[in-house]
C-alpha positions in Angstrom: -94.7 21.7 25.6 -91.2 23.0 26.7 -91.9 21.9 30.2 -92.6 18.3 29.1 -89.4 18.3 27.0 -87.5 19.7 30.0 -88.7 17.0 32.2 -87.6 14.3 29.7 -84.1 15.7 29.5 -84.0 16.2 33.3 -85.1 12.6 33.9 -82.9 10.9 31.3 -80.1 13.3 30.4 -79.1 14.7 27.1 -77.7 11.6 25.5 -80.5 9.2 26.5 -83.3 11.5 25.4 -84.0 11.0 21.7 -85.7 13.3 19.3 -88.2 10.4 18.7 -89.0 10.4 22.4 -89.5 14.2 22.3 -91.8 14.0 19.3 -93.8 11.3 21.1 -94.0 13.4 24.3 -95.1 16.6 22.5 -97.2 15.1 19.7 -95.3 17.4 17.4 -94.0 15.9 14.2 -90.3 15.9 13.6 -90.3 18.6 10.8 -92.3 21.0 12.9 -90.1 20.3 16.0 -86.9 20.9 14.0 -88.5 24.1 12.4 -89.3 25.4 15.9 -86.1 24.5 17.7 -83.4 23.5 15.1 -81.3 20.5 16.1 -81.3 18.6 19.4 -78.4 20.8 20.8 -80.4 24.0 20.1 -83.5 22.5 21.7 -81.5 21.5 24.7 -80.2 25.1 25.0 -83.8 26.3 25.1 -84.6 23.6 27.7 -81.7 24.8 30.0 -83.0 28.4 29.7 -86.5 27.2 30.6 -85.2 25.1 33.5 -83.2 28.0 34.8 -86.2 30.4 34.6 -88.7 27.9 36.1 -86.8 25.6 38.5 -83.4 27.1 39.2 -84.5 30.4 40.5 -83.9 29.2 44.1 -80.3 30.1 44.1 -80.7 33.6 42.7 -83.7 34.3 45.0 -81.8 33.1 48.1 -78.8 35.2 47.3 -80.8 38.3 46.5 -83.3 38.1 49.3 -81.2 37.0 52.3 -79.1 39.6 54.1 -76.0 37.4 54.5 -74.2 34.7 52.6 -74.8 32.3 55.5 -78.6 32.9 55.6 -78.7 32.6 51.8 -76.8 29.3 51.8 -78.9 28.0 54.7 -82.1 28.8 52.8 -80.7 27.4 49.6 -79.6 24.1 51.1 -82.8 23.6 53.0 -85.0 24.5 50.1 -83.0 22.2 47.8 -83.3 19.3 50.3 -87.1 19.5 49.8 -87.0 20.4 46.1 -84.6 17.7 45.0 -86.9 15.0 46.1 -90.2 16.6 45.1 -92.6 14.2 43.3 -93.6 17.1 41.0 -90.6 16.7 38.8 -87.5 14.4 38.3 -85.2 14.1 41.2 -82.1 16.2 41.7 -80.9 19.1 39.5 -80.9 19.0 35.7 -77.9 21.2 35.2 -75.6 19.5 37.7 -75.3 16.3 35.7 -72.5 16.4 33.3 -72.6 15.3 29.7 -70.0 14.4 27.1 -69.0 17.6 25.5 -70.9 16.7 22.4 -72.6 19.4 20.5 -71.4 21.9 23.2 -73.8 20.4 25.8 -71.4 20.3 28.7 -70.5 23.9 28.0 -74.2 24.9 28.3 -74.5 23.0 31.6 -71.3 24.4 32.9 -72.4 28.0 32.1 -75.4 27.6 34.4 -73.4 26.1 37.2 -70.6 28.8 37.0 -73.1 31.6 36.9 -74.6 30.4 40.3 -71.1 30.0 41.7 -70.2 33.5 40.7 -73.3 35.0 42.3 -72.4 33.2 45.5 -68.8 34.4 45.4 -70.0 37.9 45.2 -72.3 37.5 48.2 -69.6 35.9 50.3 -67.1 38.6 49.2 -69.6 41.3 50.4 -69.8 39.6 53.8 -66.0 39.5 54.0 -65.8 43.2 53.0 -68.4 44.1 55.6 -66.8 42.1 58.4 -69.7 39.6 58.6 -67.1 36.9 57.7 -63.5 36.9 58.7 -61.0 38.4 56.3 -59.3 35.0 56.1 -62.3 33.5 54.2 -61.6 32.7 50.6 -64.9 33.5 48.8 -64.1 31.3 45.8 -63.2 28.3 48.0 -66.2 28.6 50.2 -68.5 28.9 47.1 -66.8 25.8 45.7 -67.6 24.0 48.9 -71.2 25.0 48.7 -71.3 23.9 45.1 -69.9 20.5 46.1 -72.6 20.1 48.8 -75.3 21.1 46.3 -74.0 18.6 43.7 -73.8 15.9 46.3 -77.3 16.5 47.5 -78.6 16.4 43.9 -76.8 13.1 43.3 -78.0 11.6 46.5 -81.6 12.6 45.6 -81.2 10.8 42.3 -79.9 7.8 44.2 -83.0 7.7 46.4 -82.1 9.8 49.5 -85.0 11.0 51.5 -85.8 14.6 52.3 -84.8 14.0 55.9 -81.4 12.7 54.8 -80.9 15.7 52.5 -81.8 18.1 55.4 -79.2 16.4 57.6 -76.6 16.9 54.9 -77.6 20.5 54.6 -77.3 20.9 58.4 -73.9 19.2 58.5 -72.6 21.4 55.8 -73.8 24.6 57.6 -71.8 23.5 60.7 -68.7 24.1 58.5 -69.6 27.7 57.8 -66.8 30.1 59.0 -67.7 32.4 61.9 
């Protein structure tokens, strides 16, 4: 049930997804839905947690499993190039799209984005500290660059870019990695 609700918010965004649509998708009557999740904003908070656990683990896995920040970002961008256009779910990334800061929704989305950025900053900083990256590299700035590429890839996927096009964006971005 939560996956179906997640996909509705992912495809349409917070504002455009009505509670009537959610009750139709789930077959759960409104009183039961409100009893289970509270209001729409609380439900969306649960959806973001579900999305993060099920679909957004790519970033954490890449950063944890790869030995360097470059290999982690390379894996991340190449995986996202495929994942963002998958036919198994809506295109792009659910948490990248902004929302009017109504009911604290933008804050919920921002928290997910900033948490991934902070993990990447730590990975880059470790590479600077170990000498893998030059001491002139600004970990925060490099992480912001990667975030901009990821956000752009997500938007291009939503706009109809192909997997091949997203892979080319990923490859171009990796050429800018400091050595």
